[in-house]
C-alpha positions in Angstrom: -29.1 24.6 9.9 -32.0 23.4 7.7 -34.6 20.8 8.3 -33.3 17.2 7.6 -33.8 15.8 4.1 -32.9 12.7 2.3 -30.4 12.2 -0.5 -31.3 9.4 -2.8 -27.9 9.3 -4.6 -24.2 9.5 -3.6 -22.1 12.6 -3.2 -21.1 14.4 -6.4 -17.9 13.1 -8.0 -15.2 15.7 -7.7 -17.4 18.1 -5.6 -15.5 20.2 -3.0 -17.9 19.2 -0.2 -18.0 15.5 -1.2 -15.1 14.3 1.0 -16.5 15.9 4.1 -20.0 14.7 3.4 -18.8 11.2 2.8 -16.7 11.3 6.0 -19.8 12.3 8.0 -21.8 9.5 6.4 -19.3 6.7 7.0 -17.6 7.8 10.2 -20.3 6.2 12.4 -19.6 2.8 10.8 -15.8 3.2 11.4 -16.5 4.1 15.1 -18.8 1.1 15.6 -16.2 -1.3 14.1 -13.4 0.2 16.3 -15.6 -0.2 19.4 -16.7 -3.8 18.6 -13.9 -5.3 20.7 -13.0 -8.0 18.1 -10.5 -8.1 15.3 -6.8 -7.3 15.1 -5.2 -5.2 17.9 -1.8 -3.9 18.7 -0.9 -3.3 22.4 -4.6 -3.1 23.2 -5.4 -0.7 20.3 -8.0 -2.3 18.0 -7.0 -1.9 14.3 -9.8 -4.0 12.9 -10.7 -1.7 9.9 -8.7 0.5 7.5 -10.6 2.9 5.3 -9.6 5.3 2.5 -12.7 6.9 1.0 -15.0 4.0 0.1 -12.3 1.3 0.2 -12.5 -0.5 3.5 -10.5 -3.4 4.8 -11.6 -5.5 7.8 -8.9 -7.3 9.8 -9.4 -10.1 12.2 -7.3 -13.0 13.6 -10.4 -15.3 13.8 -13.3 -16.3 11.6 -15.9 -15.5 14.2 -14.4 -12.0 14.7 -14.5 -11.2 11.0 -18.1 -12.5 10.7 -19.0 -10.1 13.6 -17.4 -7.2 11.8 -19.3 -8.1 8.6 -22.5 -8.2 10.6 -21.9 -4.7 11.9 -21.4 -3.5 8.3 -24.7 -5.2 7.2 -26.6 -3.6 10.1 -25.2 -0.2 9.3 -26.1 -0.6 5.7 -29.7 -1.5 6.5 -30.2 1.5 8.7 -28.5 4.0 6.5 -29.6 2.9 3.0 -26.1 1.6 2.1 -25.6 -1.2 -0.4 -22.5 -3.3 -0.8 -21.2 -4.9 -4.0 -20.3 -8.5 -2.9 -18.8 -9.1 -6.4 -16.2 -6.5 -5.7 -15.6 -7.6 -2.1 -13.0 -10.3 -1.5 -11.6 -12.5 1.4 -7.9 -13.0 1.9 -6.8 -15.5 4.5 -3.2 -15.0 5.6 -1.6 -18.4 5.9 0.4 -18.8 9.1 3.0 -21.6 9.6 0.6 -23.7 11.7 -2.5 -23.1 9.6 -3.5 -26.1 7.4 -3.7 -25.5 3.7 -7.2 -26.9 3.5 -8.6 -24.2 5.8 -11.3 -22.6 3.8 -13.9 -20.7 5.9 -16.9 -19.1 4.2 -18.1 -15.6 4.6 -21.3 -13.9 3.6 -22.1 -10.3 2.9 -25.8 -9.3 2.6 -26.6 -12.9 1.6 -23.9 -13.2 -1.0 -20.8 -15.4 -0.6 -17.5 -13.6 -0.8 -14.8 -14.8 -3.2 -11.6 -16.0 -1.6 -8.4 -14.8 -3.3 -4.7 -15.5 -2.9 -3.8 -11.8 -3.3 -5.5 -8.5 -3.8 -4.6 -4.9 -4.6 -5.4 -2.3 -2.1 -4.8 1.3 -3.1 -2.3 0.0 -5.7 -0.3 -2.1 -3.3 -0.4 -5.9 -3.8 -1.0 -8.0 -0.6 -0.7 -11.8 -0.8 -1.7 -14.6 1.5 1.9 -15.3 2.6 2.6 -11.6 3.5 5.4 -11.5 0.9 6.3 -8.3 -1.0 7.8 -9.9 -4.1 4.6 -9.4 -6.1 4.4 -5.7 -5.2 8.1 -5.2 -6.0 7.6 -6.9 -9.4 4.6 -4.6 -10.0 6.7 -1.5 -9.4 9.5 -2.9 -11.5 7.2 -3.4 -14.5 5.7 0.0 -14.1 9.2 1.5 -14.0 10.1 -0.4 -17.2 7.1 1.1 -19.1 7.7 4.6 -17.9 11.5 4.4 -18.7 10.9 3.1 -22.2 8.4 6.0 -22.9 10.9 8.6 -21.7 13.8 7.1 -23.6 11.8 7.0 -26.9 9.8 10.2 -26.8 12.4 12.5 -25.3 15.6 11.2 -27.0 16.3 14.6 -28.6 16.0 16.6 -25.4 19.0 18.0 -23.6 20.4 16.2 -20.6 18.8 18.4 -18.0 15.4 17.9 -19.4 15.9 14.1 -19.4 17.1 14.1 -15.8 14.2 16.2 -14.7 11.8 13.8 -16.4 13.6 10.8 -14.9 13.4 12.2 -11.4 9.7 12.9 -11.8 8.6 9.6 -13.4 11.1 7.0 -12.4 11.9 7.6 -8.7 8.4 7.2 -7.2 9.0 3.6 -5.9 5.4 3.5 -4.8 4.9 2.0 -1.3 8.5 0.9 -1.1 8.7 1.9 2.5 6.2 -1.0 3.3 8.4 -3.7 1.7 9.5 -5.9 4.6 9.6 -9.5 3.5 10.9 -10.5 0.0 13.7 -12.4 -1.8 16.9 -10.6 -2.6 16.8 -11.6 -6.2 13.5 -9.7 -6.6 15.0 -6.5 -5.3 18.2 -7.1 -7.3 16.1 -7.3 -10.5 14.3 -4.0 -9.6 17.7 -2.3 -8.9 19.1 -3.5 -12.3 16.0 -2.3 -14.0 16.3 1.2 -12.4 20.0 1.4 -13.5 19.2 0.3 -17.0 16.4 2.9 -17.3 18.7 5.7 -16.6 21.2 4.3 -19.1 18.5 4.2 -21.7 17.3 7.8 -20.9 20.8 9.2 -21.1 21.8 7.1 -24.1 24.6 5.3 -22.1 25.9 1.9 -23.1 24.6 -1.0 -20.9 28.1 -1.9 -19.7 28.9 1.6 -18.3 29.5 2.0 -14.5 26.2 2.6 -12.7 27.9 4.3 -9.7 29.8 6.7 -11.9 26.7 7.4 -14.0 24.7 8.4 -10.9 27.5 10.5 -9.5 28.0 12.3 -12.8 24.3 13.0 -13.2 23.8 13.9 -9.5 20.9 11.5 -9.3 20.0 9.3 -6.3 20.8 5.7 -6.8 18.4 2.8 -5.9 19.4 2.5 -2.2 19.4 6.3 -1.6 15.8 6.5 -2.8 14.8 3.6 -0.5 16.4 5.3 2.5 14.7 8.6 1.8 11.3 7.0 1.4 11.7 5.0 4.6 12.9 8.1 6.5 9.9 10.1 5.2 7.5 7.3 6.2 9.0 7.0 9.7 8.7 10.8 10.3 5.1 11.1 9.0 4.0 8.1 11.1 5.5 9.4 14.2 4.0 12.9 13.7 0.6 11.7 12.7 -2.5 12.2 14.8 -4.0 9.0 13.6 -4.1 6.3 16.3 -3.4 3.6 13.9 -0.2 5.3 12.5 1.1 6.4 15.9 0.6 2.9 17.3 2.7 1.4 14.4 5.3 4.2 14.7 6.2 3.3 18.3 5.9 -0.5 17.9 9.7 -0.9 17.9 9.6 -4.7 17.9 7.5 -4.9 14.7 8.9 -6.4 11.4 8.2 -3.0 9.7 10.5 -1.2 12.2 13.2 -3.9 11.7 13.0 -3.1 7.9 13.0 0.6 8.4 16.1 0.4 10.6 17.8 -2.0 8.2 17.5 0.4 5.3 19.7 2.9 7.2 22.1 0.8 9.3 23.3 -2.0 7.0 26.8 -1.0 5.9 26.7 -3.0 2.7 23.6 -1.2 1.5 21.5 -4.3 1.4 17.8 -3.9 2.2 16.5 -6.0 5.0 15.0 -9.4 4.5 
C-alpha cells in the first residue's frame, strides 16, 4: 500500500516474509523463460527452467536455445539490479549416442565464460553427462555408511528400541532414490549390502547372520521395501501436484522414469529396474 521504494540488499536470511518476497522478485524471470518458446519441452509443455529458491537450471536441446535463455537472464538482471556469479554457474552437456565427444560449445554469462563440467550436484542430487545414477547412488551409500558408524559407536549401550528408532530416522532416508532410473546392478547391490551391514552393526549382530530374518525380527523395512515406498510416494505427489512440470511428468507414461517406477513394484524378483 505504500509508495514504491528500493532495496539495495537481498532479503533477510531466515525471515518469515523472505520466501514470498523472493518469489515476487524472481517470478517474472521464470515466466519470461517459460514463454520464450525455446528449450526442452514435453508434449508441447516447455520445461526449460527449474528453480528452487535461487538455484536455477536452464534446459535446452540446442546450443542456440540455451544461449537465448541465458540472454533472457542477462536482460532481466540488467533491468532488476540482479548480478550472477559466473564462477558458481556451470554448463553440463548431456552426451547422446550420436553426439561426438569433441563437441565443446562455449557459453557466456554477463561477459564471463561458463565452466563445463562432467557432473554437478543440484539440491544434493548428482547429475552426470551420461544421465547415469551410479554416482548419486554411491553418494547415498557413503552417507549411509557414515551415519551408520556414528549410530553404532555412540549408541552401543542403548536398548534395542532406541537403536531401531535411530536407525529408522537416520538410515532410511535414501535421498532422491525415486529418481534413480539408469544404473548398474552392482552399484545398487553394494548399496543394499551396506544397508544390511549397518543394521547388523547397530544391533550388534554378526556379519554372517541372515538379513531377511534380522529385518523380520526387528520389524524394519528392508532395502526394496523402502524403495517401493519412496517410489509410491513420489508417484502420488507428482500426480496430485498443481505444478505444470510435475503433472506433465506424472502422466508421461512412456517416460523412462515411469518405467522405473513401475518396475519397483511389479518385478517379482524384487530387482530394481535398469
